[in-house]
N, C-alpha and C positions, 0 to 999 in steps of 0.2 A: 504494500499500500504506499501511496505517496503521503507526504506530510499532511496535505490538505484533506485527503480521503480518510485519514485516521480519525479525524474529528467528526465525520458525518457517516451515517450508514450507507453502505452500498446500495444502489438500485438492485432490484431482484435479478435482472438480466446480468448485471455486472457481478453479482454474488455468484450466480450460477457458473459464469465463465471462470471466476476465480477458483471455485470448487472443482470444476472440470480440469483446470490446469494442475491443481495440487494432486488430484487423483491420477492424472496421467503421469505426473512427475514421479509419483511413488512407483507406478508400474514400469516406467522407462528406466528409472534409477536401479530398480531391482534387476532388470534384464541387462542393462549396459553399463551400470556403474555411474558414479557422480560426474563423469566426464561426458556424459551423453550431451549431444547437441540440443540446445534450447529449442531450435526450430523443430526437432523431432518431437519434443514434448508438446509444442504448440499444435503440430499436426495430430498427434495422438489425442489431444484435448478437443480437436475440432475448432480451434480458434486461430486467428492470425498471429503472426509474430508480434505485431504491434500491441495486440491485446495482452500477450504474455508480458512484454517488456513494460507495458503501462502498469501492470500489477506487480511485476518483479523486475526491476531495472537491472539487476545483476544476478548471476548464478548463485552468489552467496545469499542474496535475499530470497531466492526461491528455495534454496536448501534450508535456510532458517524457517521459512513459512511451512515447509513440508514437516519439519521437525515439530514445530509448535502445533500444527494441525493434528499430527499423530498423537501427541500428548492430550490434546483436547478431546479427540475421539475416544481414547482410552478412558479418560476420566468421566466423560459424558455417558459412557456406557453403564455406569453404576446404578443410577435410578431405574433404568429399564430391567437390568438384571435382577435387582431387589424386588421389582414389581412382578416379574415373571416366575420366580422360583423362590424356594426357602433360602434364608440368608446364607447358610453354610454352602449351599450349592452355587449361589451367586458369587460367593468369595472364590470358590474353586474355578468357576467359569471366568471370572475376572483375572485370576492369576494366569490363566492361559492366554488371555488377551495381553496381559503384561509381558509374557514370554514373546508373543508375536511382536510387540512394540520394541522390546529390547533387541530381538534378533534384527529387525529392520534398522534400528538406531545404530547398531554396531557397524554397519556398513557406512554410516555417515560420520562416525567418530572423528576421523581425521579432518574432514571438512568442517565439522562443528568446532573443533579445536582451533583451526585456522581462523574461522570467523571470530571466535572469542579473542584470539591473540590480536586481531585487528581492531578490537575495541567494542564489538557488539556483544550482547549477552544473549546467545541463543537459548540458554537454559531458563533465563528469566524466572518465571514463577513455576516452572515445571515440577520441581521438587515439591513445592508447597501444594500444587494441584494433585500430584500423585499421593502425597501424604493424606490430603483431605479425602481422596477416594478410598484409601485403605482404612482410614478412620471411620467413614460412613459404613463400610462393609463390616469392620470389626464391631462397631456399636450395634449394628443390626444383629450380628451373630450373638453378641453378648446378651442382648435383650431377649433373644429366643432361647438363651441358655445352651447354645450350641458350642461355645468355646469356653476355655478356662478364663477366669477373671484376672489371673495374674500376668497375662500377656498383653502388652500394650500395642497400640497401632504403630508406635515408633519402633518397637521390637520387631514387628512383622514387616515393617518397611525395611528395616536393616537386614532382615533374612532375605527378602526379595532382592535387595541390592547385592547381597552376597552371591545369590544364585546367578544374578545377572553378570557379575564380574567373572565367575567361573564357568559359566555355561551359556554364553550369549550367542555363539556361532550356530548356524543352522545344523551343522553336523553334530552338535552337542545337545540337540533338542531332547532326545531320549533321556539323557542324564538330567537335564533340567526339569523334565517332568517328574522323574523319580525324586529329586530333591524337593520339589514343590509337594509331591504327595507326602513325603517324610515330614516337611514343615506343617502342612495342614493336619496331618494325623496327630502331630504333637500339640495342635491347638484345641483339639476336642476336649469338651468338658469331661471331667472325671466323675465317675459314678460314686 
């Protein structure tokens, strides 16, 4: 977004174009890496290059927006998961989404570090947003009596970070799943 557009909401068609660009960027970056041509992303999104550059004037701006969008989608999933299933199942489902997010983010790590070194803060409020999502899930589980009362959302967040640090690569997914199962089993309320 440009400085002027950050202060006013996007028109519906502009919002749709921006969302299409972000979705296309995720797909193209997954296939071709972060060095993929921006024109390829514009074509994949079904928009012109000018539309892409109007929304994201640099490759770095697009990468940062993709990252922030992925965090927002991850965190925005919590209310729907809690509405659709019991809290402990919602927590389990969300941790799988977290693994998907971490796996996708691992391919962006170098680019995000470069962006941060240049003075931008791509991580912004992402840690707080993720912690708030974990807290909402843990609070719902505690209210349902599904988890131990002596484990905090901060503890769970640290466990998720540990799993992410050791098992973020796609080829480590099976290991990450086992570690998540172990962690979630350890959360269960004791009889």
